[in-house]
DOBA-78995 format. One record per residue (C-alpha): residue number from 0; residue in one letter; y, z negated, x negated. Coordinates in steps of 0.2 Angstrom, whole numbers. Example, Ala and Ser with C-alpha at 12.3 -4.5 7.8 and 13.67 -1.06 7.14 Angstrom:
<sites>
SITE/n/res/y/z/x
SITE/0/A/-22/-39/-62
SITE/1/S/-5/-36/-68
</sites>
This chain:
<sites>
SITE/n/res/y/z/x
SITE/0/X/-661/432/-70
SITE/1/X/-656/421/-55
SITE/2/X/-668/412/-45
SITE/3/X/-663/424/-30
SITE/4/X/-665/439/-39
SITE/5/X/-682/433/-46
SITE/6/X/-687/430/-27
SITE/7/X/-681/446/-22
SITE/8/X/-690/455/-36
SITE/9/X/-707/447/-30
SITE/10/X/-704/451/-13
SITE/11/X/-701/470/-18
SITE/12/X/-716/469/-29
SITE/13/X/-726/464/-14
SITE/14/X/-719/478/-4
SITE/15/X/-727/490/-16
SITE/16/X/-722/506/-24
SITE/17/X/-708/510/-13
SITE/18/X/-697/497/-21
SITE/19/X/-700/503/-39
SITE/20/X/-682/511/-40
SITE/21/X/-674/494/-34
SITE/22/X/-685/483/-46
SITE/23/X/-680/495/-60
SITE/24/X/-662/492/-56
SITE/25/X/-664/473/-55
SITE/26/X/-672/475/-73
SITE/27/X/-658/486/-80
SITE/28/X/-644/474/-73
SITE/29/X/-653/459/-81
SITE/30/X/-655/468/-98
SITE/31/X/-635/472/-97
SITE/32/X/-632/453/-93
SITE/33/X/-642/448/-107
SITE/34/X/-634/460/-120
SITE/35/X/-618/452/-115
SITE/36/X/-624/434/-116
SITE/37/X/-630/439/-134
SITE/38/X/-613/446/-138
SITE/39/X/-605/430/-132
SITE/40/X/-617/419/-141
SITE/41/X/-614/429/-158
SITE/42/X/-597/427/-157
SITE/43/X/-599/409/-155
SITE/44/X/-611/408/-170
SITE/45/X/-598/418/-181
SITE/46/X/-585/405/-176
SITE/47/X/-596/390/-180
SITE/48/X/-601/399/-196
SITE/49/X/-583/400/-201
SITE/50/X/-579/383/-196
SITE/51/X/-593/377/-206
SITE/52/X/-587/386/-222
SITE/53/X/-570/380/-218
SITE/54/X/-575/361/-218
SITE/55/X/-587/364/-233
SITE/56/X/-571/371/-242
SITE/57/X/-560/357/-236
SITE/58/X/-572/344/-241
SITE/59/X/-574/350/-259
SITE/60/X/-555/352/-261
SITE/61/X/-553/335/-252
SITE/62/X/-540/343/-241
SITE/63/X/-539/355/-226
SITE/64/X/-524/362/-234
SITE/65/X/-534/373/-245
SITE/66/X/-544/384/-233
SITE/67/X/-529/383/-220
SITE/68/X/-517/390/-233
SITE/69/X/-529/404/-241
SITE/70/X/-524/422/-237
SITE/71/X/-534/433/-229
SITE/72/X/-539/441/-245
SITE/73/X/-545/424/-252
SITE/74/X/-556/421/-238
SITE/75/X/-574/427/-238
SITE/76/X/-574/444/-230
SITE/77/X/-586/440/-216
SITE/78/X/-573/427/-210
SITE/79/X/-557/436/-210
SITE/80/X/-559/443/-192
SITE/81/X/-563/426/-185
SITE/82/X/-548/418/-193
SITE/83/X/-537/432/-186
SITE/84/X/-544/429/-169
SITE/85/X/-543/410/-170
SITE/86/X/-525/411/-176
SITE/87/X/-521/424/-163
SITE/88/X/-516/437/-175
</sites>
């Protein structure tokens, strides 16, 4: 929650019960913002997990050619969508 929103929330709380609906709406808005952030962070984490796998595979093979040239079917299933997204497919 932004500092201004926190300040506004505190002011409304001090005004009493007549601001319950407004405070509830701030909470609902914050909840949605956090869900969006979690989705973005999960996507970033999935990309990092793919890249970790990619470079571990390259290290073991001694070249990035091996993971780069794998077909989608050869990739672990959990990384297929990430690779397609990264390649703009």
